[in-house]
C-alpha positions as CSV (number, residue, x, y, z in Angstrom):
1,M,-7.7,27.2,0.1
2,S,-4.8,28.4,-2.2
3,A,-1.5,26.6,-2.1
4,S,0.1,29.6,-0.8
5,A,-2.2,29.8,2.1
6,A,-2.1,26.2,3.2
7,P,-0.2,24.9,6.0
8,D,3.2,23.6,5.6
9,P,3.2,19.8,6.2
10,R,6.6,19.8,7.3
11,Q,5.7,21.8,10.3
12,L,3.0,19.7,11.4
13,S,3.0,17.8,14.7
14,I,1.7,14.2,14.7
15,Q,0.3,14.7,18.0
16,D,-2.2,16.9,16.6
17,F,-3.6,13.9,14.5
18,T,-4.6,11.4,17.4
19,Y,-7.5,10.0,19.0
20,Q,-8.4,7.3,21.6
21,L,-8.7,3.9,20.1
22,P,-9.8,1.1,22.5
23,P,-8.0,-2.0,22.0
24,E,-11.5,-3.7,21.8
25,R,-12.5,-1.6,18.5
26,I,-9.6,-3.2,16.5
27,A,-11.1,-6.0,14.3
28,P,-9.1,-9.1,15.1
29,E,-10.5,-11.2,12.3
30,P,-12.5,-10.6,9.0
31,L,-16.1,-10.8,8.8
32,A,-17.6,-13.9,7.5
33,N,-18.5,-12.1,4.2
34,R,-16.3,-9.2,2.6
35,D,-19.2,-7.0,1.7
36,Q,-21.1,-7.1,4.8
37,S,-18.8,-4.7,6.5
38,R,-20.2,-1.3,7.5
39,L,-19.6,1.8,5.4
40,L,-19.3,5.4,6.7
41,Y,-20.8,7.4,3.9
42,Y,-19.5,11.0,3.9
43,N,-20.6,13.3,1.1
44,A,-20.4,16.8,1.1
45,G,-20.3,17.0,5.0
46,Q,-23.2,14.8,5.7
47,I,-22.6,11.3,7.4
48,E,-24.9,8.2,6.8
49,D,-24.4,4.6,8.1
50,R,-24.5,2.0,5.3
51,R,-23.3,-1.4,4.3
52,F,-20.4,-2.0,2.1
53,Q,-22.6,-3.7,-0.3
54,E,-24.5,-0.7,-1.0
55,L,-21.4,1.1,-2.4
56,P,-22.2,0.9,-6.2
57,S,-25.4,2.9,-5.5
58,L,-23.6,5.8,-3.5
59,L,-20.8,6.2,-6.1
60,P,-21.1,9.1,-8.5
61,T,-22.7,7.5,-11.9
62,D,-19.7,8.9,-13.9
63,A,-16.9,7.9,-11.5
64,L,-13.7,5.9,-12.4
65,L,-12.6,3.5,-9.4
66,V,-8.8,2.7,-9.3
67,F,-7.7,-0.5,-7.4
68,N,-4.3,-1.5,-6.5
69,D,-4.0,-5.1,-7.7
70,T,-0.8,-6.0,-5.5
71,K,-0.6,-9.4,-4.0
72,V,0.6,-10.0,-0.5
73,V,3.4,-12.5,-0.5
74,R,4.2,-14.9,2.3
75,A,7.0,-12.8,3.6
76,R,7.4,-14.1,7.1
77,L,9.8,-17.1,7.5
78,F,10.5,-19.2,10.6
79,A,14.0,-20.8,10.3
80,H,15.9,-22.8,13.0
81,K,19.6,-22.5,14.3
82,P,21.6,-25.9,14.2
83,T,20.8,-25.6,18.1
84,G,17.0,-25.7,17.7
85,G,16.4,-22.2,18.3
86,L,13.8,-20.3,16.3
87,V,14.7,-17.0,14.3
88,E,12.2,-15.1,12.4
89,L,12.9,-13.4,9.1
90,F,10.4,-10.9,7.5
91,C,11.5,-10.1,4.1
92,L,11.2,-6.4,3.2
93,E,12.5,-5.7,-0.1
94,P,15.0,-7.5,-2.6
95,V,18.8,-6.3,-2.7
96,A,20.5,-8.5,-5.2
97,P,20.6,-9.5,-7.8
98,H,17.6,-7.8,-8.7
99,K,16.1,-4.8,-6.8
100,A,12.9,-4.5,-8.5
101,I,10.2,-6.9,-6.9
102,E,8.9,-8.8,-10.0
103,P,12.3,-10.1,-11.2
104,A,13.3,-10.7,-7.6
105,M,10.4,-12.9,-7.1
106,Q,11.4,-15.0,-10.1
107,Q,15.0,-15.4,-9.3
108,T,16.2,-19.1,-8.6
109,G,18.9,-20.5,-6.6
110,S,19.8,-17.7,-4.3
111,C,19.2,-13.9,-3.6
112,V,19.9,-11.4,-0.8
113,W,16.7,-9.5,0.8
114,K,16.8,-6.8,3.4
115,C,14.8,-8.3,6.5
116,L,13.9,-7.7,9.7
117,V,15.1,-10.4,12.3
118,G,13.2,-11.7,15.3
119,N,15.3,-13.3,17.9
120,G,18.1,-11.7,16.2
121,K,20.5,-11.2,19.2
122,R,20.4,-15.1,19.7
123,W,21.6,-15.7,16.3
124,K,25.4,-15.4,16.7
125,A,26.7,-16.9,13.6
126,G,26.5,-19.5,10.9
127,P,23.2,-20.3,8.8
128,V,19.7,-21.0,9.8
129,L,17.5,-23.6,8.0
130,L,13.9,-24.1,7.1
131,E,12.7,-27.4,5.8
132,F,9.6,-27.2,3.8
133,S,7.9,-29.3,0.8
134,V,6.8,-28.5,-2.6
135,D,4.1,-30.7,-4.2
136,G,5.0,-33.4,-1.6
137,Q,8.8,-33.4,-2.2
138,P,11.1,-32.1,0.4
139,A,13.0,-28.8,-0.1
140,L,15.4,-26.7,2.1
141,L,15.9,-22.9,2.8
142,T,19.3,-21.8,4.1
143,A,19.6,-17.9,5.3
144,E,22.9,-16.4,6.2
145,R,23.1,-13.1,7.6
146,L,25.7,-10.9,5.4
147,E,25.4,-7.4,7.3
148,Q,23.7,-6.3,10.1
149,G,22.0,-2.8,9.9
150,E,20.0,-0.4,12.3
151,G,16.9,-2.4,12.7
152,F,17.3,-4.6,9.7
153,A,19.8,-7.3,8.2
154,F,20.8,-8.2,4.6
155,I,20.1,-11.9,4.5
156,R,21.4,-14.2,1.7
157,F,18.7,-17.0,1.0
158,S,19.8,-20.3,-0.9
159,W,17.6,-23.2,-1.5
160,E,17.3,-26.7,-2.9
161,P,15.9,-27.6,-5.4
162,A,17.6,-24.4,-7.0
163,G,15.3,-24.3,-10.0
164,L,12.2,-23.0,-7.7
165,P,11.6,-19.4,-8.2
166,F,11.8,-17.4,-4.7
167,A,8.0,-16.7,-5.1
168,E,7.3,-20.4,-4.9
169,V,9.8,-20.7,-2.1
170,L,7.8,-18.0,0.0
171,R,4.4,-19.7,-1.0
172,A,5.5,-23.0,0.4
173,A,7.6,-22.0,3.3
174,G,6.4,-18.5,4.4
175,H,3.4,-17.1,6.3
176,L,1.3,-14.0,5.8
177,P,2.8,-11.0,7.4
178,L,-0.4,-9.8,9.3
179,P,-0.4,-6.2,11.0
180,P,1.8,-6.3,14.1
181,Y,-1.5,-5.1,16.2
182,L,-3.2,-8.3,15.4
183,N,-0.7,-10.2,17.6
184,R,-1.4,-13.4,16.2
185,P,-0.3,-16.3,13.8
186,D,-1.9,-16.3,10.5
187,T,-4.7,-18.8,9.6
188,D,-6.1,-20.5,6.6
189,V,-8.6,-17.9,6.7
190,D,-6.1,-15.2,6.4
191,A,-4.7,-16.8,3.4
192,V,-8.0,-16.0,1.5
193,R,-9.2,-12.9,3.3
194,Y,-5.8,-10.7,3.7
195,Q,-5.8,-10.7,-0.3
196,T,-8.2,-8.9,-2.5
197,V,-10.1,-10.8,-4.8
198,Y,-8.5,-8.9,-7.7
199,A,-4.9,-9.4,-6.3
200,A,-2.6,-10.0,-9.4
201,H,1.1,-8.9,-8.7
202,E,2.9,-10.3,-6.0
203,G,5.2,-8.0,-4.1
204,A,3.4,-6.5,-1.0
205,V,4.2,-7.4,2.6
206,A,0.9,-5.7,3.7
207,A,-2.7,-5.8,2.1
208,P,-4.3,-2.9,0.4
209,T,-7.0,-3.1,2.8
210,A,-9.5,-0.9,1.6
211,G,-9.8,-3.4,-1.2
212,L,-10.6,-6.2,1.2
213,H,-14.2,-5.5,1.1
214,F,-15.0,-6.0,-2.4
215,S,-16.5,-9.2,-3.3
216,D,-17.1,-10.5,-6.7
217,A,-20.7,-9.7,-6.3
218,V,-19.8,-6.0,-5.6
219,L,-17.5,-6.0,-8.6
220,D,-20.3,-7.4,-10.9
221,E,-22.8,-4.7,-9.6
222,L,-20.4,-2.0,-10.3
223,Q,-20.0,-3.3,-13.8
224,A,-23.9,-3.7,-14.1
225,R,-24.0,0.2,-13.2
226,H,-21.3,0.9,-15.8
227,I,-19.0,2.6,-13.3
228,A,-15.4,2.4,-14.8
229,S,-12.6,0.9,-13.0
230,A,-8.8,1.0,-13.6
231,R,-6.0,-1.0,-12.0
232,V,-2.5,0.5,-10.7
233,T,0.2,-1.5,-8.6
234,L,1.9,-0.2,-5.5
235,H,3.5,-2.9,-3.6
236,V,2.6,-2.1,0.0
237,G,5.9,-2.1,2.2
238,A,6.2,-2.7,6.2
239,G,6.8,1.1,6.4
240,T,3.2,1.6,6.2
241,F,3.1,0.5,9.9
242,Q,6.1,2.7,10.7
243,P,5.1,4.9,13.8
244,V,5.9,8.8,13.4
245,K,8.3,9.5,16.4
246,A,9.4,12.7,15.2
247,S,8.1,15.8,17.1
248,Q,7.5,17.5,13.6
249,M,6.8,15.7,10.1
250,L,10.0,17.2,8.8
251,G,11.9,14.8,10.9
252,H,9.8,11.6,9.7
253,P,11.4,9.8,6.6
254,M,8.6,8.3,4.7
255,H,9.2,4.8,3.1
256,G,9.5,4.4,-0.3
257,E,7.3,2.0,-2.4
258,P,7.5,0.8,-5.9
259,I,4.6,1.7,-8.4
260,S,3.6,0.3,-11.8
261,V,1.1,1.7,-14.1
262,T,0.3,0.6,-17.8
263,A,0.3,2.7,-20.7
264,A,-3.3,1.3,-21.0
265,T,-4.3,2.8,-17.6
266,L,-2.9,6.3,-18.4
267,R,-5.1,6.2,-21.5
268,Q,-7.9,5.5,-19.5
269,L,-7.2,8.1,-16.8
270,L,-6.8,10.7,-19.8
271,G,-9.9,9.7,-21.4
272,H,-11.9,9.9,-18.0
273,W,-10.7,13.3,-17.0
274,P,-12.1,15.7,-15.7
275,R,-14.8,13.5,-14.5
276,P,-14.4,12.2,-10.9
277,I,-11.6,9.5,-10.2
278,L,-11.9,7.8,-6.8
279,A,-9.1,5.9,-5.1
280,V,-9.6,2.6,-3.6
281,G,-7.3,2.9,-0.7
282,T,-4.6,4.9,0.4
283,T,-2.2,3.1,-1.8
284,S,-4.0,3.9,-5.1
285,L,-4.4,7.3,-4.0
286,R,-0.8,7.8,-3.7
287,T,0.0,5.9,-6.7
288,L,-2.5,8.3,-8.7
289,E,-0.9,11.6,-7.0
290,S,2.5,10.3,-7.6
291,L,1.6,10.2,-11.4
292,Y,0.8,13.8,-11.3
293,W,4.4,14.5,-9.8
294,L,6.3,12.3,-12.2
295,G,4.3,13.7,-15.2
296,A,4.7,17.5,-13.9
297,R,8.4,17.1,-13.8
298,L,8.5,15.7,-17.4
299,V,6.5,18.8,-18.6
300,Q,9.0,21.2,-16.8
301,Q,12.2,19.3,-17.6
302,P,11.6,18.0,-21.1
303,E,15.3,18.2,-21.8
304,Q,16.4,16.1,-18.7
305,A,16.4,12.4,-18.3
306,P,13.3,11.4,-16.4
307,T,13.7,10.9,-12.7
308,W,11.1,8.0,-11.7
309,H,10.9,8.8,-8.1
310,V,8.6,11.2,-6.2
311,G,10.3,12.5,-3.0
312,Q,8.4,13.0,0.2
313,W,8.4,16.9,0.0
314,Q,8.3,17.2,-3.9
315,P,4.8,18.8,-3.8
316,Y,5.4,21.4,-1.1
317,E,8.8,22.8,-2.8
318,G,7.2,25.5,-4.9
319,T,6.5,23.3,-7.9
320,A,4.6,25.1,-10.8
321,D,1.0,24.4,-11.2
322,I,1.0,21.9,-14.4
323,P,-2.7,21.1,-15.3
324,A,-3.3,17.4,-14.6
325,E,-4.2,16.5,-18.0
326,A,-1.1,17.8,-19.2
327,A,1.1,15.5,-16.5
328,L,-0.7,12.3,-17.5
329,Q,-0.1,13.1,-21.2
330,A,3.4,13.7,-20.7
331,L,3.6,10.1,-19.2
332,L,1.9,8.5,-21.8
333,T,3.8,10.5,-24.6
334,H,7.0,9.2,-22.9
335,L,6.1,5.6,-22.8
336,E,4.9,5.8,-26.5
337,S,8.1,7.2,-27.5
338,T,10.1,4.6,-25.9
339,K,7.9,1.8,-27.0
340,A,7.2,0.9,-23.3
341,E,4.1,-0.6,-22.2
342,E,4.5,0.2,-18.3
343,L,5.8,3.0,-16.1
344,H,7.9,1.9,-13.4
345,A,8.6,4.1,-10.4
346,T,9.0,4.6,-6.7
347,T,7.2,7.1,-4.4
348,Q,7.8,8.5,-0.9
349,L,5.0,11.0,-1.3
350,L,3.7,12.0,1.9
351,I,0.3,13.4,1.8
352,A,-0.8,15.6,4.8
353,P,-3.0,18.9,5.4
354,G,-1.9,21.3,3.0
355,Y,-1.5,18.9,0.2
356,Q,-3.4,20.0,-3.1
357,F,-5.0,17.1,-4.7
358,R,-4.3,17.0,-8.3
359,L,-6.1,13.8,-9.8
360,I,-8.6,12.2,-7.2
361,K,-12.0,13.5,-6.0
362,G,-12.7,10.9,-3.5
363,L,-11.4,7.8,-1.4
364,I,-12.5,4.4,-0.1
365,T,-10.7,3.7,3.0
366,N,-10.7,1.9,6.3
367,F,-10.2,3.6,9.7
368,H,-6.5,4.2,10.5
369,Q,-4.5,4.2,13.5
370,P,-3.8,7.3,15.7
371,E,-0.7,9.5,14.7
372,S,-0.1,7.5,11.4
373,T,0.7,9.0,8.0
374,L,-2.6,7.3,6.6
375,L,-4.6,9.4,9.1
376,L,-2.6,12.5,7.9
377,L,-3.7,11.6,4.4
378,V,-7.3,11.2,5.3
379,A,-7.1,14.7,7.2
380,A,-5.5,16.2,4.1
381,L,-8.7,15.2,2.1
382,V,-11.5,16.1,4.4
383,G,-9.8,18.7,6.5
384,P,-10.7,19.1,10.3
385,E,-13.9,17.0,9.6
386,W,-11.8,14.1,10.0
387,R,-12.2,14.3,13.9
388,H,-16.1,14.3,13.6
389,L,-16.0,11.3,11.3
390,Y,-13.9,9.1,13.6
391,A,-15.9,10.1,16.6
392,H,-18.9,8.9,14.8
393,A,-17.2,5.7,13.9
394,L,-16.2,5.1,17.6
395,E,-19.6,6.3,19.1
396,N,-21.4,3.6,16.6
397,N,-19.4,0.7,17.0
398,Y,-17.3,0.4,13.6
399,R,-14.6,-1.9,13.4
400,F,-11.1,-0.3,13.0
401,L,-7.7,-1.1,11.0
402,S,-7.0,-3.7,8.5
403,Y,-9.9,-6.2,9.0
404,G,-12.3,-3.4,10.0
405,D,-15.0,-1.4,8.5
406,S,-14.8,1.0,5.4
407,S,-15.6,4.7,4.6
408,L,-16.5,6.4,1.3
409,L,-15.3,9.8,1.5
410,L,-16.8,12.4,-1.0
411,P,-15.7,15.7,0.3
């Protein structure tokens, strides 16, 4: 379908992207072994029921798999008021002194974060406290509410010993932020299984769940079959669970998330093009497609200072058709000219039916919630056939959502 004939995602109604998901089909726990999940294999219109451990044999032999190596932080904190009442703080994103996630995680002494607050109405004034220990030594975290926004608050954290980085505070005092639909506390099993085996860079408050199925054995098999792989980083935000409430997508504000891609990965993508690039998860896919739009703007506006942000509707606003290779090369050239080893940007990219994919040829992903932006992305990739895929998964007892089964989509 040509871009001019494609539907305009801004006019889509999310109610056209729903299905009945019985609660018992939501996987409450991970399987005993990561790679024993089921795999719905969709290739050129044909469906097969497989196991995830078979994935390496199902991939195109000349494919490049792109993984999101973000690491989930223990972003839920349970503090107490002096009177004993409990207040839950869910750290969303840093505010001060750093807005970028990685320096914010290394901040010592004190910092300010944007947070969701549970039991906030009962927290009238004054600080709340959380006692914890690091290497057997007592430590104390103090939280003060600076400003209340609509649905969130700015919280100043301070702690003793002040020399601890905030990452260490969260590791010692926090809890994993499991998806709200699991409706249970995190466990020692989650501490291992709600992370990918290749997680490297702390900053996500939700897991890139497509990657949870990969075991060391599957990664070894990919290497043995000489299937190339690359890494990008998108720190998944809580907005990934944000329901679409607007009657049309135009009224839905897409959440922004930070992405990082090294110059080495850009060289790898360029060297592989035009052979197939497959995204491991929707977050890797959004990162890759965002790279295209960042690079396309550099090509179009070479004299302007780069804008390292992809807006929600940028692909649908009449952008000229820049070749993918040219867009990637523009990014790499910019990094090399500035002697930078890594590109840092943010993306609000919404991918929905009507989107024209520029870099990716396939996707590994779980089964997503009805009326979600993630389901819109799947529908953009496979078209109306998404209904058939989801009906097949429901009829054949696939497990859904974060700890559920997987799919390999090669449209």
